[in-house]
N, C-alpha and C positions, 0 to 999 in steps of 0.2 A: 482254194483260191488255181493258185498256183498250181498245183497240179492239172487242174481241170483245162488252165488253158493251155499248160503243157500236153497232155494228150490233144488237143483240140488241133495244136500246129503242127502234132505228127502226122496225125491223122491228114488236114491239109493237105502238105509236105507231098505225104507219100499219093496221093491224088491229082499232085498239081498236072499232070500230060494228060490227064484224063478230060480234066475240067478247063483247063488252057487259063485259067487264069493265074495274076501272081502268085507267088510264095513267098509263105510270111517268112520272116529272120530264123532264118537256122541254123546251129552251128556243130560244124561239123571237124571230128577228129579220127585221127588213125592210131591204131594200138596194136599191141604187138602180148599175146599171149602168152606169158609166164611158167606158165603149172599146167599139163595134160589136161584135159577132162573126160571122161570115160562113162558114157550112160549106166556101162555098168558095176559100176563101183560106185558115183554120185550118187548122194542122198539132200534131198529137200535142209536146206538153210548152208550146203557149201557154201564157202567163200570160192568165188572166181576175181583171180589178178591178172591185170593187167599193166602194163603201161606205157605211155602216152608218147605217142613218135610226132609230133608237132606241138606248138600252140596254136592255145586258143583263146584270140580275141574278142570281147568285147565292148561297142563303142573308143575304138583306136587301146585300148586297155587290154593285155596279155592280161587272162584269167584264171585259165589253165596254164603252166608251162609246158615244153616237152620235159620229159621225163619225167611226170606228177606219172602217182598209182590212178590207177581207179578202179575203185572197188566196186563190186558187183553180188551176184547168189544165186543160189542156185531152187530156183521155187518150188520144181516140180521137177517129178524124172517117171516118164517111163520105157518099159522094159520088155521089147518086144520076143525077149525069149518067154516070157513068163501071160503068153498070151494077149497082149495087146500087139492091135493092128501097125504099131510102127514103135523104131525107138526113140525116144525125145527126154530132148534137157530142153527144161524154160528157164531164161535169166533174165533177170532184173538188172538193170543195171542205177549204181544207190549212190557213191559219193566216188570226187576226185581231193585226193592227198597228193598237197607238195608235199617239195623237198619240207622249207620249212613249216611242215605243218598244218595250213591251212583248211579246212574242212568246205569242202564243197558239192551241196545236194545237186542230184541233181536226176534228168528224165530223160530217158533215152531208149532210141531202138539199134541196135547193129543191124547194118542193112547190108552189112556185102562180110564173105568173108576169106581167108587166102589161106591157102596149106602151108607148112614153111616148104621154099626151096628144097630141092635136091638134086640131085643126078635123071631122074625116070624123067621118062614120057609124058606123068603127068606134072612135072612143074614147067613143062613149056607154054610162053605165052597166048597159041597157037590150039592147043590141046584144051587148056580151061576154058577159055570162051567156047568150044565146042562145047564143056563139058556142064557152064555152069547153070545151076539151077534158080528163076525164079522170084522172086521174094514171096511173100503172099500175107493180107492182111487178115486178119478174125475181129469182128467185133464182138456182138453180141452173140453168132455164134460163124462156125466153120466159117471160110468162103474163101472160094477159086480162085476169084476174081483176084491179078497177077499185078503187080507195082512197074509202071515200065525206065522208076528212075529219077526220068529225064528232072533237070532242073533248071530254077529260073536264070537268067544274064545275073544275077546279082548274088543268088547261092553258088552260079559256074565260082565268078570273081573270086568268095570269098574262098572255094577248096582249092583254087589255085594259090593262094596269098598261104591256103596249110600246106601244100605240096612242094611249095616255096621255099618254105622253113621247117620242115620236116631236117628231122634228126640222123642225120647217113653215119652212124658210127658201130658197124658191122653188120657184116651178111645177113641178123635178123631184124636191121631196122634199112636195106634197103628196099623202100617203097612198091608195095608192088598191088596196089593197089589204088581207084583217082578218083576222082564227084562222080564221073557217071557207073563206079564197081556198083552190083547188086547181085546179091545172091550168095550161093556156098561155088568156089573156082577152088578145083585140085581136090575136090571132095567126090570123088564118086557117090549118086543117089543121095543126097545131104538137103535139105532143102532147106531154107529160112522163114518163117511165117511174125505173123504181131497177133498177142490182142492187147486191144483196145479199148475193150468195154469197160475199164473200172481202173484205175490209178494201183501201181502205179502204171507205164506200158510193161512189155513181155514180150521177150526173142524170142521163139521156140525155135529150137535147131532139130529139124528129126531128120529120119532114114530108117527106111525097110529094114535097116540093120543094124552093128550098133553105130552109137555117137559115137566117136572118137576124134574127140583136136586136140592136135599134136601141140607141144610147148612150143612156140615161134610164131604159132599161125596168127596172122594180123585179121586187124578186122577196122572197117566203116562204119562209125559210130556217127549218127544225125540225134541232136538233142537241142532244147529249149534252150535261148542262150542262158548260160549259168549264171548265178547270183552271190558277186562277191560277197561274204563274209565281212559284217558291218564293224 
């Protein structure tokens, strides 16, 4: 039941700008990839590790503290070099593990990613915005409908609070995304889409070339409010 509810919640959030209705409660977390991913060598069931950059607060209680681990896995891969139309990494977010080893199941999608900052032109914020790719949502079959990523006032307030509590402990942790971020920034030709036809929700990162996400890539995740373990 919870999985179905979470799935509907994520779907409703992604369509909020198109319907004009109020957004349901959605938690957001900024996280950083701690090990590079490469579609040429990745395989199904490989573990993906992220570290949270802000507290996730639910009903006034910190459910997932900054610095917690987010555990995900590769659910599927496609390699463009092997006659596929494009390379893909399909990622499922599984759980958060806090520093005191509490495990919290998650139902989440990756709404935006941004490449690590460097001294090249691609690290310039204006360049990134001009080269971003809109995320797409996939139901039972592929869809070309793009989400605008607009949030309700309550969601924006929640996200602003997340930004304010972000943990800035080094260049990797300086937030380069915000609550309005969407798609892939700093990764030319890379796009995000979601598969929500059955739980768990899947985020698909695709490119006509090889998909390679570098260590230090930041991500914005949207999720059903996590339930604290009893």
